[in-house]
C-alpha positions in Angstrom: -64.1 169.9 61.7 -65.8 169.1 58.4 -68.7 166.7 58.2 -70.8 165.7 55.2 -74.1 163.9 55.3 -75.2 161.9 52.2 -78.8 160.9 52.3 -82.1 160.6 50.5 -84.1 162.9 52.8 -87.6 162.1 51.5 -89.4 162.8 54.8 -87.2 165.6 56.1 -85.7 163.8 59.1 -82.1 163.9 58.0 -81.9 167.7 57.8 -82.2 167.8 61.6 -78.8 166.0 61.9 -77.2 168.8 59.9 -78.9 171.5 62.0 -77.6 169.8 65.2 -74.0 169.7 63.9 -74.2 173.3 62.7 -75.3 174.4 66.2 -71.9 173.1 67.3 -70.1 175.3 64.8 -69.1 172.2 62.8 -68.8 172.9 59.0 -71.5 170.6 57.7 -72.6 169.8 54.2 -75.8 167.9 53.2 -75.8 166.1 49.9 -79.5 165.3 49.6 -80.2 162.8 46.9 -83.9 163.7 47.1 -83.0 167.0 45.5 -81.2 165.3 42.6 -83.9 164.8 39.9 -82.9 162.4 37.1 -85.0 162.5 34.0 -84.8 160.8 30.6 -84.8 163.2 27.7 -87.2 160.9 25.8 -88.5 157.3 25.6 -85.6 156.2 23.4 -83.1 157.2 26.0 -85.1 155.2 28.6 -85.0 152.2 26.3 -81.2 152.6 25.8 -80.7 152.7 29.6 -82.7 149.5 30.0 -80.7 147.8 27.2 -77.4 149.1 28.8 -78.4 147.7 32.3 -79.4 144.4 30.8 -76.4 143.7 28.7 -73.6 145.9 30.0 -74.5 146.4 33.7 -74.4 150.2 33.1 -77.1 152.2 34.7 -77.6 155.9 33.8 -79.3 156.7 37.1 -76.4 155.3 39.1 -73.9 157.2 37.1 -75.8 160.4 37.5 -76.0 159.9 41.3 -72.3 159.1 41.5 -71.4 162.3 39.5 -73.7 164.4 41.7 -72.1 163.1 44.9 -68.5 163.2 43.8 -68.9 166.7 42.3 -70.0 168.1 45.7 -67.2 166.2 47.5 -64.6 167.5 45.2 -65.8 171.1 45.7 -65.7 170.7 49.5 -62.4 168.9 49.9 -61.4 166.1 52.3 -63.9 165.6 55.1 -63.2 164.5 58.7 -66.3 162.4 58.7 -69.0 161.4 56.2 -72.2 159.8 57.2 -74.4 158.0 54.6 -78.0 157.1 55.1 -79.8 154.8 52.5 -76.4 153.4 51.2 -78.4 150.9 49.0 -79.1 153.8 46.6 -75.3 154.1 45.9 -73.2 151.5 44.1 -70.3 149.8 45.9 -67.8 151.4 43.4 -69.1 154.8 44.3 -68.9 154.1 48.0 -65.3 153.2 47.7 -64.6 156.5 45.9 -66.5 158.4 48.6 -64.4 156.7 51.2 -61.3 158.2 49.7 -62.7 161.7 50.4 -62.9 161.3 54.2 -60.9 160.2 57.2 -63.9 158.3 58.6 -66.8 156.8 56.6 -70.0 156.0 58.6 -73.3 154.4 57.7 -76.7 154.5 59.4 -79.5 152.1 58.5 -83.0 153.4 59.6 -84.8 150.4 58.1 -84.5 146.6 58.0 -82.0 144.8 55.8 -85.0 142.8 54.5 -86.4 146.0 53.0 -83.2 147.7 51.9 -80.6 145.5 50.1 -77.4 146.6 51.9 -75.7 143.4 53.0 -73.2 143.4 50.1 -71.9 146.7 51.6 -71.1 145.4 55.0 -67.4 144.5 54.5 -64.5 146.8 53.4 -66.3 150.1 53.1 -67.5 151.6 56.3 -65.6 152.3 59.5 -68.8 151.9 61.5 -72.3 150.8 60.6 -75.2 151.7 62.9 -78.6 150.1 62.7 -82.0 150.9 64.2 -83.0 147.2 63.8 -82.2 145.1 66.8 -82.3 141.8 64.9 -80.0 143.2 62.1 -77.6 144.4 64.8 -77.3 141.0 66.3 -77.2 139.1 63.1 -74.6 141.2 61.2 -72.7 142.6 64.2 -73.8 146.2 63.6 -73.9 148.9 66.2 -77.4 149.3 67.6 -78.9 152.8 67.9 -82.5 154.0 67.7 -83.9 156.8 65.7 -84.1 160.1 67.5 -86.4 162.9 68.8 -85.6 165.8 66.4 -87.3 168.5 68.4 -87.4 169.5 72.1 -90.0 168.0 74.5 -93.3 169.8 73.9 -96.3 169.5 76.2 -99.6 169.4 74.4 -100.6 172.9 73.4 -104.2 171.8 73.0 -106.0 172.0 76.3 -108.5 169.5 75.0 -107.6 166.9 72.3 -109.9 166.5 69.3 -109.2 162.9 68.6 -108.8 159.8 70.9 -106.3 158.2 68.4 -104.4 159.0 65.2 -102.4 157.2 62.5 -101.4 157.8 58.9 -100.0 155.0 56.8 -99.7 153.7 53.2 -101.9 150.7 52.3 -99.5 147.8 52.9 -99.7 144.7 55.0 -100.7 146.9 58.0 -104.1 147.7 56.5 -105.7 144.5 57.8 -105.0 145.3 61.5 -105.9 148.9 61.0 -109.4 147.9 59.8 -109.7 145.7 62.9 -108.6 148.4 65.2 -111.2 150.8 63.7 -113.9 148.2 64.4 -112.8 147.8 68.0 -112.6 151.5 68.5 -116.2 152.0 67.3 -117.3 149.5 69.9 -116.1 151.7 72.7 -117.2 155.0 71.0 -113.7 156.4 70.3 -113.2 159.4 68.0 -110.3 158.4 65.8 -108.5 159.9 62.9 -107.1 157.2 60.6 -105.6 158.2 57.2 -104.6 156.0 54.3 -102.4 157.7 51.6 -102.5 156.1 48.1 -103.8 156.8 44.6 -106.9 154.6 44.8 -109.1 153.8 47.8 -108.4 150.2 48.9 -111.2 147.7 48.7 -113.0 146.9 52.0 -111.5 149.9 53.8 -113.4 150.7 57.0 -115.8 153.5 56.2 -114.4 155.8 59.0 -110.8 155.5 57.7 -110.0 158.5 55.5 -108.4 158.0 52.1 -106.2 160.8 50.6 -104.2 160.8 47.4 -101.5 163.3 48.1 -98.6 163.1 50.5 -99.2 164.6 53.9 -96.3 166.6 55.3 -94.4 165.9 58.5 -95.6 169.2 59.9 -99.3 168.3 59.2 -98.8 164.9 60.8 -97.3 166.5 64.0 -100.3 168.9 64.2 -102.7 165.9 64.1 -100.6 164.1 66.7 -100.9 167.2 69.0 -104.6 167.0 68.6 -104.8 163.4 69.6 -104.5 161.6 72.9 -102.9 158.4 71.5 -100.6 157.8 68.5 -100.9 154.5 66.8 -97.8 152.8 65.4 -98.2 149.7 63.2 -94.9 148.0 62.4 -94.3 146.4 59.0 -93.5 142.7 58.8 -90.0 141.6 59.9 -89.1 145.0 61.3 -87.4 145.1 64.7 -86.6 148.8 65.3 -88.6 151.8 66.5 -90.0 154.2 63.9 -89.7 157.9 64.0 -93.4 158.0 65.0 -92.5 156.5 68.4 -90.0 159.3 69.1 -92.4 162.0 67.9 -94.9 160.7 70.3 -92.4 160.7 73.2 -91.4 164.3 72.5 -95.0 165.3 72.4 -95.8 163.3 75.5 -98.5 161.2 73.8 -99.6 157.7 74.6 -98.8 155.0 72.1 -100.6 151.9 70.8 -98.2 149.7 68.8 -97.7 146.3 67.3 -94.0 146.5 67.9 -93.4 144.2 70.8 -89.7 145.2 70.8 -90.6 148.5 72.4 -90.9 146.6 75.7 -87.1 146.2 75.7 -86.5 150.0 76.1 -86.1 151.8 79.3 -88.9 154.3 78.5 -91.5 151.6 78.3 -94.4 152.2 80.7 -97.7 150.2 80.4 -99.5 153.4 81.4 -98.2 155.1 78.3 -97.6 152.3 75.9 -100.0 149.5 74.9 -98.6 146.6 72.7 -101.3 144.8 70.7 -101.5 141.8 68.4 -103.7 141.5 65.3 -105.3 138.3 66.5 -105.9 139.6 70.0 -107.3 143.1 70.0 -108.9 144.3 73.2 -109.1 148.0 74.3 -110.2 149.7 77.4 -111.3 153.3 77.4 -109.3 153.8 80.6 -106.1 153.8 78.5 -107.3 156.9 76.7 -108.5 158.7 79.8 -105.7 158.2 82.3 -103.0 160.9 82.3 -99.7 160.4 80.6 -96.8 159.8 83.0 -93.7 161.8 81.9 -90.4 160.0 81.3 -87.6 160.9 83.7 -85.1 163.3 82.1 -82.1 161.0 82.3 -83.9 158.5 80.1 -85.6 161.0 77.9 -82.3 162.7 76.9 -80.8 159.4 75.7 -83.2 159.5 72.7 -82.6 163.2 71.7 -80.9 164.1 68.5 -78.1 165.7 70.5 -77.2 162.4 72.1 -77.6 160.6 68.7 -75.1 162.9 67.1 -72.7 162.5 69.9 -72.8 158.7 69.6 -72.7 158.4 65.8 -70.0 160.9 65.2 -68.2 160.2 68.5 -68.1 163.9 69.4 
C-alpha cells in the first residue's frame, strides 16, 4: 500500500501520522508544505505578483505550491490513499489534479471552518472529510474525529512538580481570561507558569505572565507540562473541538483547566481531572490542584491514540 500525506506541519504534529503508518510497513510519503520556502527575488517581482493576483487572478505562491506537490506525486506514482491537512492552502484546481493521483482522496480539518476558509472545497473533491470541530461536523455533514495522542502514556517522571499550572499561548482574544486566571491564582497562592509568545509585550499584561519573542518548541512545551500539576487550555472564540494540548495532557496524566465546555461530551471527562471554567465566573479551589489524578480506563484511553486515529481515517 502507498499513502501520501500533504500538510503544513508547522507544529510537528503531522509527522507522527507518517511514523505510525511506517511502523505498519506502509510505504508513506510526507509532502510537508512547511518545508517549501517561497521567496520573491526582489521587490519588483513582489509587486508583479500583487498586480497579477489583482487583475489576472494568478498567484505566484499558489503556482509554486502546486508545482511542489505535483512534482513529488509524479515521482512517487499513483497512491492508494492521499490525506491532506490544511486544504485551504491549496487551490481547488490543484486539489482536482491531486485527486487524479490517488484511488482515495481524504481531508482532515484540525481547526474551525470559521478560521480556515475551506467550505468551497466540500463538494466534488474529497472521498471523505474528517473534522475535529463538532459544530462543523453537524453543520456540513463531515465525519467527526478528535485530534490524537501522538506518544504513549507517560506517567510524570518528576516526583515533585515545580508548577501548579502551565499554559503557553499567543496574545489573541484569550489574553483577557488568562489575565483574570492569573489574578485568581495569586489569591490562593498558586505557583503558575504562564507564557505569552509575540514580538512585543502586550499592554496591561499581568506581571507574573512571562513574555517571550521566539517560538517555543513542542518538546519544550512538553517538558514544562511534565513539571506542572495542571495544564490550562483556553479555547479560541467559535471553536468546538479539542486542541492537541488536551491530548498531550491526557497522555501525561495531567489535570486540565479549560474554557472548552464541549470537553464534557467526551467519555474521558472526569470532574476530578477536568475543570471547565467561564471568563465571567472564575472560582478556583486549591483542592483541585492537590487531589491525585484519576487514570482513564484503558479501553477509553486507546480510542484517542494515534494508532486508533490512523485506523479510522485510512480505514485500515
